Each structure stands twice: as C-alpha cells, then as structure tokens.
C-alpha positions as CSV (number, residue, x, y, z in Angstrom):
1,X,-0.3,0.2,0.0
2,X,1.8,3.4,-0.9
3,X,2.3,6.4,1.4
4,X,0.2,8.4,-0.5
5,X,-2.8,6.0,-0.3
6,X,-2.0,5.9,3.4
7,X,-1.9,9.4,3.8
8,X,-5.0,10.1,1.9
9,X,-6.9,7.6,3.9
10,X,-5.9,9.1,7.3
11,X,-6.7,12.6,6.1
12,X,-10.2,11.5,5.1
13,X,-10.9,9.5,8.3
14,X,-9.8,12.6,10.6
15,X,-12.0,14.9,8.5
16,X,-14.9,12.2,9.1
17,X,-14.4,11.8,12.7
18,X,-13.7,15.6,13.0
19,X,-16.7,16.8,11.1
20,X,-18.9,14.1,13.4
21,X,-17.7,15.3,16.6
22,X,-18.8,18.5,15.7
23,X,-22.5,17.7,15.0
24,X,-24.7,19.3,17.4
25,X,-26.4,16.8,20.3
26,X,-30.1,15.8,19.4
27,X,-31.9,17.1,22.3
28,X,-36.1,17.0,22.3
29,X,-38.0,19.8,23.7
30,X,-40.2,18.2,26.4
31,X,-43.5,18.9,24.5
32,X,-42.6,17.3,21.6
33,X,-44.4,13.7,20.9
34,X,-42.8,10.8,19.0
35,X,-44.4,9.9,15.6
36,X,-42.1,7.2,13.8
37,X,-38.4,6.2,14.8
38,X,-36.4,4.0,12.3
39,X,-32.5,2.5,11.6
40,X,-30.2,2.3,8.6
41,X,-27.4,2.9,6.9
42,X,-28.1,6.4,5.2
43,X,-24.5,7.0,4.1
44,X,-22.9,3.4,2.9
45,X,-20.6,3.7,5.8
46,X,-21.8,0.2,7.7
47,X,-23.3,2.0,10.6
48,X,-26.6,2.9,10.8
49,X,-28.3,6.2,11.2
50,X,-31.6,6.9,13.2
51,X,-34.5,8.9,11.9
52,X,-37.1,10.5,13.9
53,X,-40.4,12.2,13.1
54,X,-42.0,14.4,16.0
55,X,-44.8,16.2,16.5
56,X,-43.6,19.9,17.7
57,X,-45.7,21.8,19.7
58,X,-46.8,24.4,17.1
59,X,-50.3,24.4,16.3
60,X,-52.0,25.2,13.0
61,X,-55.4,24.7,13.9
62,X,-57.4,21.6,12.1
63,X,-54.6,20.9,10.5
64,X,-52.8,19.6,13.9
65,X,-49.3,20.5,15.2
66,X,-46.4,21.3,12.8
67,X,-43.8,17.8,12.7
68,X,-39.9,17.7,12.4
69,X,-37.7,15.5,10.8
70,X,-34.6,14.6,12.4
71,X,-31.5,12.1,11.0
72,X,-29.1,11.7,13.4
73,X,-25.6,9.9,14.0
74,X,-24.7,7.8,16.9
75,X,-21.6,9.1,18.0
76,X,-19.7,8.4,21.3
77,X,-23.0,7.1,22.6
78,X,-25.0,10.2,22.1
79,X,-27.4,11.0,19.3
80,X,-26.1,13.8,17.2
81,X,-27.9,15.8,14.1
82,X,-26.9,14.8,10.8
83,X,-30.1,16.4,9.3
84,X,-33.0,18.6,10.4
85,X,-35.8,19.2,8.4
86,X,-39.3,21.0,8.6
87,X,-40.8,20.8,5.3
88,X,-41.3,17.0,4.2
89,X,-43.7,15.6,6.6
90,X,-47.2,17.3,6.7
91,X,-49.0,18.8,9.9
92,X,-50.1,15.5,12.5
93,X,-53.7,16.3,10.6
94,X,-53.3,17.3,7.6
95,X,-54.8,14.1,5.9
96,X,-58.2,15.0,4.7
97,X,-61.5,13.2,5.6
98,X,-59.3,10.6,8.4
99,X,-58.2,13.3,10.6
100,X,-57.5,11.2,13.4
101,X,-55.0,9.0,11.6
102,X,-52.3,11.6,11.3
103,X,-51.3,11.3,7.7
104,X,-50.8,7.7,7.6
105,X,-47.1,8.9,7.8
106,X,-44.4,5.3,7.2
107,X,-40.7,5.6,6.7
108,X,-38.3,3.1,5.4
109,X,-34.3,3.3,4.8
110,X,-33.9,1.0,1.8
111,X,-30.1,1.2,0.0
112,X,-28.9,3.8,1.7
113,X,-32.3,5.9,0.8
114,X,-34.7,7.4,3.2
115,X,-38.4,6.6,1.6
116,X,-41.1,8.9,3.4
117,X,-44.8,8.0,2.7
118,X,-48.0,9.9,3.7
119,X,-51.7,9.3,2.9
120,X,-54.3,12.1,2.2
121,X,-57.9,10.6,2.5
122,X,-60.2,12.8,0.2
123,X,-63.2,10.2,1.2
124,X,-63.7,7.4,2.7
125,X,-63.0,5.7,-1.0
126,X,-60.6,8.2,-2.5
127,X,-56.9,8.4,-1.3
128,X,-53.5,10.1,-2.4
129,X,-50.3,8.6,-1.0
130,X,-46.9,10.5,-1.7
131,X,-43.7,8.4,-1.7
132,X,-40.9,10.7,-1.6
133,X,-37.2,9.0,-1.4
134,X,-34.5,11.0,-0.6
135,X,-30.3,10.4,-0.9
136,X,-27.6,11.9,0.2
137,X,-25.2,13.1,-2.2
138,X,-22.6,15.7,-3.3
139,X,-22.9,16.8,0.7
140,X,-26.7,17.2,0.7
141,X,-30.3,15.6,0.7
142,X,-31.8,15.3,-2.5
143,X,-34.9,14.1,-3.6
144,X,-34.5,11.2,-6.1
145,X,-37.7,9.3,-6.4
146,X,-41.1,10.1,-6.4
147,X,-44.5,7.8,-6.4
148,X,-48.0,9.5,-6.1
149,X,-50.6,6.7,-6.1
150,X,-54.1,8.1,-6.7
151,X,-56.9,5.3,-6.0
152,X,-60.8,5.4,-5.4
153,X,-62.1,2.0,-4.7
154,X,-64.4,0.4,-7.7
155,X,-63.4,3.5,-10.2
156,X,-59.3,3.9,-10.9
157,X,-55.9,3.8,-9.6
158,X,-53.3,6.0,-10.9
159,X,-49.7,5.4,-10.2
160,X,-47.2,8.6,-11.2
161,X,-43.3,7.0,-10.9
162,X,-40.6,10.1,-11.1
163,X,-37.1,9.3,-11.1
164,X,-35.5,12.7,-11.2
165,X,-31.6,11.5,-11.7
166,X,-32.4,10.7,-15.2
167,X,-35.7,12.7,-15.7
168,X,-38.0,9.6,-16.5
169,X,-41.7,9.5,-15.7
170,X,-43.6,6.3,-15.6
171,X,-47.6,6.6,-15.8
172,X,-50.0,3.6,-15.0
173,X,-53.7,4.2,-15.2
174,X,-56.0,1.1,-14.4
175,X,-59.6,1.6,-14.3
176,X,-62.5,-1.0,-12.7
177,X,-65.7,-0.8,-11.5
178,X,-68.2,-2.1,-8.8
179,X,-70.9,-2.7,-11.3
180,X,-69.2,-4.0,-14.5
181,X,-72.7,-5.1,-15.4
182,X,-73.9,-1.3,-15.9
183,X,-70.5,0.6,-15.7
184,X,-68.3,0.5,-18.9
185,X,-64.6,0.4,-17.6
186,X,-62.1,2.3,-19.8
187,X,-59.1,0.7,-20.9
188,X,-56.1,0.7,-18.9
189,X,-53.3,3.3,-19.9
190,X,-49.7,3.4,-19.9
191,X,-47.3,5.9,-20.7
192,X,-43.2,6.9,-20.2
193,X,-41.6,10.0,-20.8
194,X,-38.6,12.3,-20.3
195,X,-39.0,15.5,-18.4
196,X,-36.3,18.0,-17.9
197,X,-36.3,19.3,-14.5
198,X,-34.3,22.4,-14.1
199,X,-32.5,20.8,-11.0
200,X,-32.8,17.8,-9.1
201,X,-35.0,18.9,-5.7
202,X,-33.5,19.3,-2.4
203,X,-35.1,17.9,1.2
204,X,-35.2,21.7,2.2
205,X,-38.2,23.3,1.2
206,X,-39.7,20.1,-0.7
207,X,-43.1,19.6,0.5
208,X,-44.8,16.4,-0.9
209,X,-48.1,16.8,-2.8
210,X,-47.6,20.9,-3.9
211,X,-45.3,20.4,-6.8
212,X,-47.0,20.1,-10.3
213,X,-46.0,18.6,-13.5
214,X,-47.8,18.5,-16.9
215,X,-48.0,15.2,-18.7
216,X,-46.5,15.1,-22.2
217,X,-49.0,15.3,-25.2
218,X,-51.6,15.9,-22.9
219,X,-53.7,18.9,-21.2
220,X,-53.1,16.7,-18.2
221,X,-51.2,17.2,-15.0
222,X,-50.4,15.4,-11.8
223,X,-48.5,16.4,-8.3
224,X,-45.3,15.1,-6.5
C-alpha cells in the first residue's frame, strides 16, 4: 500500500471524525411527541443512522401540529443531528377525511435511501399517497424518486413514478368498477416519457404533494 494512499485515507478519516464530532447533540423539547423512528445505513459506511419524526408544539388549527424530521448519527453513545427538516412531513392532522390517523406516515430505509410515505384521504373511498425517496449525495439531501398513487375504490388507480436522477416519468392508469354489468370500464393506460427538471429537488423546502408536472402530449398534469 503506497504512502500517498495511506496519507489520503488518514486525512479522510480525520476529517470525517472531526466533522462528526462537531454535529450538535440531539436534544428533544419536552413537549414534542415521537411519531416514528427507524434505523438504517444512509451513507453506506456500514453504520446505522437513526431517523426520528416528531410532532412539535406548534399548532396549525384543524391541520394539527407541525412536524419535524431529524436524521441522527450515533457518536460516542449520543445521538447527534446530521439533518433537521421541517418541510417534508405534513401536519399531524393534514390528511383529509380521517384526520385522527395523523397522515398515515410511514418511513423506510432501503439501499442507503430514506423513503417517506404520507396519505391524504379525500373521502371514504378516494386516497392519494405520496412516497418521496431521498438520498445523501454531493454533501446534501436530494429527492431522487417520487411515487404518487391516486386511487378510488371501484373506479380507478393511477400511479405516477418519477426518477429525478434521469428525468424519467412512468404513468400507469388502471380502471375498474364495482358494477361491471352497468358501468363500462375504460381501457388501462401506460405512458413513459422524459421530463427535463431544472434541478434535482433538495429535501429542504420540498413539500410532498405540492409540485405539479404537465403530462407530455396531453392537457393533464399530476402532483408529486
């Protein structure tokens, strides 16, 4: 092993250790309420990070409490804040018809990415689920994938998949009916097209379900 390689490796390890030690300790206000917690490796270093979702004490009326996301590294037995975000989690009751369900928040870590899913209930039959996938790259957190599943029992199931890294969009529309004898069913549709995004969206400032894309060759659009 060359001296140059050893020197570079030691320098990288020293920088990483110093950076980690400078991360602020995670201290949760007493009035915050834990909503979800998961663990997994998010930077491919073989060490699990911990992701927390909390309800804060900031109320937004009928929409419930503001939520906050923490991504923490465990260093010397203490959780230190690697990332703090206040935009990607909906309010605690900002989920439509079933407000008591708290937005049906689900989080998962797969292949060094963080997946966050939230569901809005338009009524007892119609739901819109937004799944956002984030990856740490180029010293920041970016939205690399999104799935919007818009479904209505006995009517339709529309799925919109976006790959931001390559600018590719896949749309699948499936139609159904609870009364096939009297209601004609439309033909299912599948569409794939390229879409030029100005930039890959960053985690900070991104609000799931608030961003619009025009579907190529149509007058329709969808949200992510």
